[in-house]
N, C-alpha and C positions, 0 to 999 in steps of 0.2 A: 795399548794405552791402558793403564790400570785405573780402575774405578776409584773415584775420590771417596774417602771415608765419610761417614755421617758426621755432621757437626752438631754439637750441643749448643742450643741457643736459649737464653733465659727470656721467657715471655712475660712472666709475672714475678715480681720480687716483693717479698714481705719484710716487714720490720717489726721488732718486738713492741713498738709503740702503738701499733694498730691492731694487735692481736693476730689470731690465726685466720688465714684466708682459706675458706672451704666452700664446697658446693659451687664450683666454678661452672658457668654455662657459656660456651662460645657461641657467638652470633654476630651478625653485622648490625649492631644497634644504631650506629650513626649514619648508615647509608653510604659509606665511602667504598664499599665492596671489599673492605678488609675486615677480617674477623676480629671482634672485640671479646671481652670477657665480662661476665657478670659474676660477682662473688659475694660471699658472706663473710663479713669481718666482725667476729664476736657476735653480738646480738643485733647488729644493724647492717642491712644490706643497702649499699649506695650504688647508684648508676645514673650518670648524667644529672647529677644534683637532685635526684629524687630519692626520698627516704621511705621506708616501709615502717609500719607501726608495730609489727610483731616479728618474732623470730621465725626465720625460714625453717621449715620442717627438714629434719635430717634422717635419712637421705632425702634430698629435695627432688621435686618433680616439676619445677617451674617451667614455663614455656614461653617461647617467642612466637606469638600467634596472633592473627587478626581476630579480635574478639568483638569489635563493633561494626564489622562489615564494610569498612572503607578501603580495604585492600592494603592497608598499612599495618604491619605487624606491631602489636602491642606487647606488653609484658604482663604475664599472669604469674603471680607469686603464690606458691602454696606455703602457708604459714601454719603455726600451731593452732591458731584460732579460726582460720578460714582462708578464703581466696581473696587476695588483693589484686586489683587490676590497675595497671598504669597505662593510660591511653596515650597513643602517639598522636600529638597535635603539632603539626609543622615540624616534625623531627625532634620534639621535646616530649618526654614522658611525664605525664601529670597524674598524680594519685588523687583523682577527683571523685572516686566512687567510695561509698562506705564498704567496709569489709563484708564479704559474703560469709557470715558466720556459719560454722557447721551446725546442723541440727543435733539434738541430744543423742539420737541414735548413732550418729557418726562421731561426735566429739568424744564420747566415752569408749569408742571401739578402737580396734587396731586398723588404722587406715592404710591403704596402699598408695600406689603412685597415681597421679592424675593423668587422664588421657583426654586429649583435645580432639573432638570429632563432632560433626554435624549429625547428631543422632536421628532427628526427625526430618531431615532433608528440607529445612525451611530457609536455607542459606544463612543461618545464624549459628555460630560456633557454640558448642556446649562443652561442659567439663564432666567427665565420668570419673568416679572414684569408688573403688571397692572398700568395704568396711566389714569387719568381723567382730562380734562379741562372743567370745568362746568359740564354739563350733557353728554358730549361726551367722551366716554371711549374707550381705545384701550389696546391691549396686545402686549408687546414688548418682543423680545427674543435676548439674547446675544449668538451668535453662531459663532465659528471660528473667534473670536476677533472682531466681528462686530455686531451692533444692527440692527434688522429688525422689522418692524411693521407687525403683522400677518393679519391685516385687518379683524378681527372678526366682523360679523354682529350681532348687538343687536336689530334688528328689528324683532318682533314676528309676524308681519303681519298687514296690514292695517295702516301702518305708526306708530305703537306703538313701541316706542323706550325705551329700558331698559338701565340701567347703574349700575356700581358697587356702593356699599353703602360705601361712604367715611365717616370718623368719624363724621364730622359735620352734616351728613344727618341722623344719627341715631336718632330716635324719643326720646323725653324726657322719662327718666326712663330706657332706654336701654344703655348697655355698648357702649362706643365709641371705636370700634375696628377698627384696620387698615384693609384695603382690603387685603385678602389673598387667593391665588389660591392653592388648595390642590390637589395633583396629585395621580393618580392610574389608572392602566389599567383595566377599567371597562368592556370592551368587549373582553379583552384578545387577541387583534389583534397584539400586539407587539409595539403599539404606545400609550404612557401614555395619559390618558384623565384627565380632570380637574373637580373640584367641585367649584362652586362660588355662592355667594348670590347676587342677582340682585334686583333692585328697579325700580318701575314705578309709578309716581303719575297720577291719573286720573283727569278728568275735574272737579270732585266734591271736589277736594282737598284731597281725600283719597289716602293713599300710599299703594301700593302692594309691598311686600318684600318677595321674594321666592328664594329657592335654586334650582339651575339647574345644569345639567351635560353638560359639554362642551366636545364634542367628537373630538378626534384627527383625522382629515381627510386630504386627499391629497388636495393640493392647485392647482387650475386651474384658468387661467385668468390673467389679468394684475397684475404685481407685484410679481408673483409667481416664476419668474426666480431667485430671490435672496434667497428664502427659500421655500423648497418643501412642507411644512406642514402648516396647519392652524387649527382653532377650529370652530366647528359648535354647536350652542346651541340646545339642545334637548328640544324643547318647549313642546312636547307632553308627556314627562315623568314627572309624578306627584310624588313628594317626600314627601309631607306633606299636611296637611289641609291648603288650601289657605286662610282660614279666619284668620290664625295665621301668624305672621311675622317671617320669618326665621332669625336666628342670626348667627349660625355656622353650617357648614356641612363638613363631612369628610368621607373618605373611611375606612372600617374596615372589616376584614374577620371574622365575627362573627361565621359563621358556620364551620370554620376551614376546608374548602374544596377547598381553592385556588381561590374561586370566591368572589369578593369584594362586601360587603354589604355597606349600607350607614347609617350613624348616623346624625340626624339633631336636632339641638336645636332651638326651636321656643319660641315666647313670645306673650302673650296677657295680657291685663290689668286685666282680671279676674283671670287667673290661674298662671300668672307670667311666669317663664321659665320652659319649659318641653323638655325632650330629647326623641326622637323617633328613632326606629330602622326600617329601610326598608330592608327586606331580598330580596336578588337578586335571582330571579328565572331565571337562565341562560338557554336559549333554544338551543343556538348554541353549537356544540361540539368542542370547542376550547381547546387547551392545555396550560399548564403553568408549571413553576417551582417556588417554594416558598423557599426562603433562609433566615435563621436567623443565624447570627454569634454571638456566645456567647463570653464572656470575657475570659473564661478558667481560672478562679481564684476561690479560696475558701475563705470563710470568716475567716477561721483560718487555721491550718495545714490540708492539704488534707489527707483524709483517705487512708490507704494502699490499693493498687490494685484498686483504683477507680479514674477515670478521673474527674477533676473538670469541672462542667458546667459553673458556674457563671451566669451572666445575659447578655442580649443584651445591647450594649452600642453604643454611637455615634462613627463614624469613619471608621468601616470596609467597604471596597469597594468590589463590585462583578461585573463581566461581563461574558457574555457567547457568544459562536459562534456556529452556526449550519447551516444546509441547509433547505430551505423551500421546499414545494411540487414541485416547478418549478426548483429546483436545484440551486437557487440563495442563496448567503450568507445572513444569518440573524444574526444580532448581537444586543447587548444591554448592557447598563451599569447602575449602580445605586450605591449610597452610603447609608448605613444604618443610619437613624436618623441624618440627616444633620443639623437639627435645633431643639431647645428645648424650645423656649421662645415665648411669645406673641401669645398663642393659635396656635402654629404650627400644633398640632394635627396630627403628622405623624404616619404612621403605624410602629409598632416595628419590622418589617421584610421587606424583599424585595420580590415583586411578579413580575416575568417576564412573560408577555403573549407571547405565541408562535404561536397564530393563529391555523388554522387547519393543524398542522404539527405534526403527531403522531410519527415522527422519534426520535431517541435518540438525545439528545443534545450533540454535539461533544465534547465541552470543557466548563467547568465552572471554572472560576478563582476567587480566594478569596485573598484579601490582608488586613492586619491590620496595624495600626500605629506602627512605629518603633522608637527606641531611637536615641539620638544624636550620629552621627558617624557610624551608621550601615546602611546596605542595606535594601531595601524593603523586607518585609517578606510576601511571597506569596506561594500559593499552587494551583494546578489545579487538576480537576477530569475529567475523560473521560467517554463518553457514559452514561450520566445521563438520567434516565428514565423520560419521560414527565409525567405531573400530579403528581409529587412527591414533598414532603416537606422535606427540608434538614436542619438539625441543625449542624452547623460547630463548632467543639470544637478545637480552636487553642492552643493546649497544647502538649508539651512545646512550649512557644511562639517563642523561637529562633530555633526550629527544625520543620520547616514546613512539612518535610517529615513524621513526626510523628502525624500530625494533623489528626483528624478523623471526620467523619460525620455520623449522624444518619438519615436514609432515611425512610420516610413514604410515601407510594404510595396511591393515591386516584384513583380508577378505574373510567373511563369515559364511556359515552354511546358508544363511538367508540370501546372500548374494548369489551363491551357486544355484539355489532353488529358484530365485528370480530369473537368472539367466536361462535355466532349463525351461521354466514356464514361458519365457519370452520366445525361445526357440520353438517350443511346442505350439504356441499360438501362431507364430509365423508359418510353421509347417501346415497347420490346420487351414489357415487362410489360403495358402498356396494350393492345397488340395481342393478346396472349395472353388477357387478360381479356375483350376484345371477342369473340374467337373462341369462347371457352368459353361466354360469355353467349348468343351466337347459337345454338350447338349445344344449349344447354339449352332455349332457346325452341322450337327445332324439335322436340326430344324431348317437350316439354310439349304441343305442338300434336298430335303423333302420339298421345300418351296420351289427349288429350281426344277425338280422333276415335275411338279404340278404345273409350273409355268410352261414346261416343254410340251405338256399334253393338253393344255387349255385350247379351246376354240376361240379364235378371234372372230367373233360374230360380225364385226364391221366389215371383215374382208370376205365373208361368204356370199356368193352370188345366188341368184334365184335357182339356177340349175342344181347347185350343190344342195340347197335346201330341199328341193324336190327329190333328190336322190336319197337323202337321209330319211325323208318321210316315207318313200316307197320301201326302203329296207325295213323299217319298223312295221309298216302295214303288212308286209309279206310274212311277218312272224320270225324273221331272222334275229337271233339274240347276240350273235358275235359278228364282228366286222373287222376287216383288214383294210387299212388305207395306206397306200404307199404315197400317193400324192393326190390331193383333192382335184387338181386340175387336169392331170394327165391320165391317171388310172384310178377309177372309182368303181368298186364292185362290192356286193354283199357276199360274205363268206362265213363259213361255220368252222373253219379250221383253227386259225391262229389269230389271237388278238389279246391285247392287254389293256385296252382302253374302252371296255364296255361301259363302265360307269360314266366316263366322260361323254360318250356318245349319247347315252340315255339322258344325261343331264342337258346336253345340248339340244336334243330332239324335243324334250319337254319344254325347254325354254323357248324354242322356236314355235312349237305348236300351240302352246298356251302362254302367250306373252302377257 
């Protein structure tokens, strides 16, 4: 049987009366599990009867992401003037917030793509955006309705300053890509890290272009009172051959073990574009939970007695809460596939780092988009095993209590160490029990021997007492007794009960 040829289907049709449709973003906006489109028509973007006040940035980096923490994905629009947020209220998007205008340091700069991530792990989504003025670059974060500059140092030492690769800086022959920060918890400490491509021209005019990891670290010093986290470039981590120029870099769990690996696309004039995989050998014994929310639909009628898996799609939101090793609250939030255009290269799942916290995750919350006029559709699970991968099947969509999850557990070194410690403890206890049992048997044997040689004074008659007294008075120090009543004599040859006889005699003579 020959394979059927691919069919061409028109998904979106334009007419000259409404202008050019651009910046299309696919997502399930109306909660019917079918993919919809958000697009820009001229200078007005319309979706579900909601209008924005400013032109969307081109290339755009708008996101379908839960911004207010209710597990219902909202729309975050990146415009020329700032960020506009359309809240999802009962399935209808309302533009009820004032625009979050760019600060002067961003507005006049060369801005990159927006990245949606919970930077400070407070279970509230933040917006990261890189910005460059000339060769001076910064990273800004929109958190709690305010913009903050993170003060990232791009000095690799010795006064060597690096910067983001803005489109006009890409060498001839390379794609002019917007600056994009791609997030992922590389060290699984609970704070998402970043991957970025940086550039540095040397004195000979040669340009170095490399991919680097930006680790999410605590902020200390001046300016940190406004936002508690910042990023530090890991200059010593080599991700590719430095003779090639990095173009794209992203996180991906290639080994399916919850530990993020790195994929890097490089370019050189001889071989062109090449993609490399850097497997992450993770030495620390940190924990994680990995979540993928499926669509819960079938391509046709669902088979009987079989739940539909579907595929992962944009929009499902997840958050968790638990306690760390110090007993403090640990939380986090993320939205699956917030963006899908202009090389967003996001992971098709959510990975939450837990740090070195082997405790059960107290609560895991999942929410999916919901139709117009309905409440948020959410479900929670308790006591989730750390180092587990969960596939959530939200079926039926309107019955969250019937949703199911498939859980796959990845044992960590800590589990093996715990097992070894348990076996060692059991072995030690067994050895102690054996030693105590042996000592008790020895003591019992001694007591039996002593009982066998004891005098039962109540059974000794006067004749026997007189015999013992005569033996001691005669100066005999050793005695042999075969039977007190039939054979009694004093002897000096063989006896092993001298001490008992002496004790008996003294007890009888000096009562």
